[in-house]
C-alpha positions as CSV (number, residue, x, y, z in Angstrom):
1,M,122.5,26.8,75.2
2,L,121.6,28.9,78.3
3,S,118.9,31.3,77.1
4,A,117.7,33.9,79.5
5,R,114.1,32.8,79.0
6,S,114.8,29.2,79.9
7,L,116.7,30.3,83.0
8,L,113.9,32.6,84.0
9,V,111.3,29.8,83.7
10,R,113.5,27.3,85.5
11,G,114.2,29.9,88.2
12,M,110.4,30.3,88.8
13,L,109.8,26.6,89.0
14,V,112.7,26.1,91.3
15,G,111.5,29.1,93.3
16,A,108.2,27.3,93.9
17,A,110.1,24.3,95.3
18,A,112.1,26.7,97.4
19,G,108.9,28.2,98.7
20,V,107.6,24.8,99.8
21,A,110.9,24.1,101.6
22,A,110.8,27.5,103.3
23,F,107.2,26.9,104.4
24,L,108.0,23.5,105.9
25,F,111.0,25.0,107.8
26,A,109.1,28.1,108.9
27,Y,106.1,25.9,110.1
28,L,108.3,23.5,112.0
29,F,110.7,26.0,113.6
30,G,109.0,29.4,113.4
31,E,105.4,28.8,114.4
32,G,106.2,27.8,117.9
33,P,108.0,31.0,118.8
34,I,105.2,33.0,117.1
35,N,102.5,31.3,119.1
36,D,104.4,32.0,122.3
37,A,104.9,35.6,121.3
38,I,101.2,36.0,120.6
39,A,100.4,34.4,124.0
40,F,102.7,37.0,125.6
41,E,101.0,39.8,123.7
42,E,97.5,38.7,124.8
43,A,98.6,38.2,128.4
44,N,99.9,41.8,128.5
45,A,97.3,43.5,126.4
46,A,94.9,46.0,127.9
47,P,91.5,44.5,128.6
48,L,88.7,45.4,126.2
49,P,85.6,47.3,127.5
50,A,82.8,45.1,128.7
51,G,80.7,43.7,125.9
52,E,83.4,44.1,123.2
53,H,85.2,41.3,121.6
54,E,88.2,41.2,119.2
55,H,87.3,39.5,115.9
56,E,90.0,37.9,113.7
57,L,89.5,38.4,110.0
58,V,91.6,35.3,109.4
59,S,92.0,32.6,112.0
60,R,95.4,31.8,113.4
61,T,95.2,28.3,112.0
62,V,94.6,29.6,108.5
63,Q,97.5,32.1,108.9
64,S,99.9,29.4,110.0
65,T,99.0,26.9,107.3
66,V,97.4,28.0,104.1
67,G,98.4,31.7,104.5
68,L,102.0,30.9,105.3
69,A,102.2,28.3,102.4
70,T,100.7,30.7,99.9
71,A,103.0,33.6,100.9
72,S,106.1,31.3,100.9
73,I,105.4,29.9,97.4
74,V,104.5,33.3,95.8
75,Y,107.6,34.8,97.3
76,G,109.7,31.8,96.1
77,V,108.4,32.0,92.6
78,A,109.1,35.8,92.4
79,L,112.5,35.4,93.9
80,G,113.3,32.4,91.7
81,G,112.5,34.5,88.6
82,V,114.9,37.2,89.7
83,F,117.5,34.5,90.6
84,G,117.2,32.9,87.1
85,I,117.8,36.3,85.5
86,A,120.8,36.9,87.8
87,V,122.4,33.6,86.8
88,A,121.8,34.4,83.1
89,L,123.6,37.7,83.5
90,T,126.4,36.1,85.6
91,V,127.2,32.8,84.0
92,G,130.4,32.8,81.9
93,R,131.7,36.1,83.3
94,F,134.1,34.7,85.9
95,G,136.4,32.5,83.9
96,K,135.9,28.8,83.7
97,V,133.3,28.6,86.5
98,S,130.6,26.0,85.7
99,A,126.9,26.9,85.5
100,R,126.3,24.8,88.6
101,A,129.0,26.6,90.6
102,T,127.7,30.0,89.3
103,A,124.2,29.2,90.5
104,G,125.7,28.3,93.9
105,L,127.7,31.5,94.1
106,V,124.7,33.7,93.1
107,A,122.6,32.0,95.8
108,L,125.3,32.6,98.4
109,A,125.6,36.2,97.3
110,G,121.8,36.7,97.4
111,F,121.6,35.2,100.9
112,V,124.3,37.5,102.2
113,G,123.0,40.6,100.5
114,V,119.3,40.2,100.9
115,A,119.1,38.3,104.2
116,L,122.3,38.3,106.3
117,V,123.4,41.9,106.0
118,P,120.0,43.3,107.0
119,F,119.8,40.7,109.8
120,L,123.0,42.0,111.3
121,K,121.4,45.5,111.9
122,Y,117.7,44.9,111.9
123,P,116.9,41.3,112.8
124,A,113.3,40.0,112.5
125,N,111.2,40.4,115.6
126,P,108.1,38.3,116.6
127,P,104.7,39.8,117.4
128,A,104.4,41.9,120.6
129,T,107.9,43.4,120.2
130,G,107.3,46.4,117.9
131,N,105.6,49.7,118.2
132,P,102.9,50.1,115.4
133,D,103.7,53.8,115.3
134,T,107.2,53.2,114.0
135,L,106.3,50.5,111.5
136,Q,106.9,52.7,108.5
137,Q,110.3,53.9,109.8
138,R,111.4,50.4,110.6
139,T,110.3,49.1,107.2
140,G,112.2,51.9,105.5
141,L,115.4,51.3,107.5
142,Y,115.2,47.5,106.8
143,F,114.9,48.0,103.0
144,L,117.7,50.5,103.1
145,M,119.9,47.8,104.6
146,V,118.8,45.4,101.9
147,V,119.8,47.9,99.3
148,I,123.2,48.4,101.0
149,G,123.7,44.6,101.2
150,V,122.9,44.0,97.6
151,A,125.1,46.9,96.5
152,A,127.9,45.5,98.6
153,V,127.6,42.1,97.0
154,I,127.5,43.5,93.5
155,G,130.5,45.7,94.5
156,V,132.5,42.6,95.5
157,A,131.8,41.0,92.1
158,V,132.7,44.1,90.1
159,A,135.7,45.1,92.1
160,G,137.1,41.6,92.3
161,R,136.8,41.2,88.5
162,S,138.4,44.5,87.8
163,L,141.3,44.0,90.2
164,Q,142.0,40.4,89.2
165,P,144.5,41.3,86.3
166,R,146.7,43.3,88.7
167,L,146.3,41.3,92.0
168,G,145.3,37.8,90.9
169,A,142.0,36.1,91.7
170,W,142.6,35.4,95.4
171,N,144.0,38.8,96.4
172,A,141.4,40.6,94.3
173,T,138.6,38.8,95.9
174,T,140.0,39.3,99.4
175,V,140.4,43.1,98.8
176,A,136.9,43.4,97.4
177,I,135.3,41.5,100.3
178,V,137.2,43.6,102.9
179,G,136.1,46.8,101.2
180,A,132.5,45.6,101.2
181,A,132.8,44.6,104.9
182,V,134.0,48.1,105.7
183,V,131.0,49.7,103.9
184,V,128.5,47.4,105.6
185,G,130.2,47.9,109.0
186,A,129.9,51.7,108.5
187,A,126.2,51.4,107.6
188,I,125.6,49.3,110.7
189,A,127.4,51.8,112.9
190,L,125.8,54.9,111.4
191,L,122.1,53.9,110.9
192,P,119.8,54.4,113.9
193,A,119.2,51.4,116.2
194,V,115.7,50.0,116.7
195,N,115.1,48.4,120.1
196,E,111.4,48.1,121.0
197,V,111.4,44.7,122.6
198,P,109.7,44.8,126.0
199,G,111.9,44.2,128.9
200,A,109.7,41.3,130.1
201,F,109.9,39.5,126.8
202,S,111.9,36.2,126.9
203,P,115.3,36.7,125.3
204,V,115.4,32.9,124.5
205,L,112.1,33.2,122.7
206,L,113.4,36.2,120.8
207,W,116.5,34.4,119.7
208,Q,114.6,31.3,118.7
209,F,112.4,33.4,116.4
210,R,115.3,35.3,114.9
211,L,117.1,32.1,114.2
212,A,114.0,30.5,112.6
213,S,113.6,33.6,110.4
214,L,117.2,33.6,109.2
215,G,117.0,29.8,108.8
216,T,114.0,30.2,106.6
217,Q,115.9,32.5,104.3
218,A,118.9,30.2,104.3
219,V,116.7,27.2,103.3
220,T,115.1,29.3,100.5
221,W,118.5,30.4,99.0
222,A,120.1,27.1,99.5
223,T,117.3,25.3,97.6
224,L,117.5,27.9,94.8
225,G,121.2,27.5,94.4
226,L,121.5,23.7,94.7
227,L,118.4,22.7,92.7
228,F,118.8,25.3,90.0
229,G,122.4,24.4,89.6
230,Y,121.6,20.7,89.4
231,L,118.9,21.1,86.8
232,T,120.9,23.5,84.7
233,E,123.9,21.2,84.7
234,R,121.7,18.2,83.7
235,S,120.2,20.3,80.9
236,L,123.6,21.2,79.6
237,R,124.8,17.6,79.6
238,T,121.6,16.5,77.8
239,S,122.1,19.3,75.2
240,T,125.7,18.4,74.7
241,A,125.0,14.7,74.3
242,V,122.3,15.5,71.6
243,T,124.6,17.9,69.8
244,T,127.6,15.5,69.7
245,R,125.6,12.4,68.9
246,P,126.8,10.9,65.6
247,V,124.4,10.8,62.7
248,A,123.9,7.4,61.2
249,A,124.9,7.1,57.5
């Protein structure tokens, strides 16, 4: 009753809702720090030669509203599709865990691997805090941490399941999580640090932006897990009721 196609479509629809929720959170809590960072950048930028003016291709108002909403929804739909496939591959593989609980666990694992682990080493920075010349290097390091985070989460699931017959569910999960934490900790210690924040930049503003960035990811993944799990469970209940309904003579 849980086809991969139906879960993929449901994931994309739920992803659109998650994108809307992420947009609202980012607009309410992230745009303020971004505007303050832009003001800092403009105040400390070198003056343009006489007669020259900087022209914006897209106004700041459009960027913070239509642009942000479009990017959030498109990202949510794509992420929701991947999430639906992940649930389809995971459901039923960990004993008597319901589809709703599976969706929640996959969302938690996705948040940890895709958002939290990279954040621990390379947290998001607002405008005026990065060197354009190192953008490619910083992007590569960030996505490397994403790969490490996702691999660590998958490793926990695989190792926990393989160790369960010998150690039991609780001990196997604990050992797998500790092993993943060691791998992630080693990556954080060995990968090069990136610290390009100007000394005059407000640490409070930096922290506010980083919290808003991580919070936006948390809202996205939480909406995916909770809404997807609810809709899937309701669909299963409806299918079961139709299947078991007695046929009139």
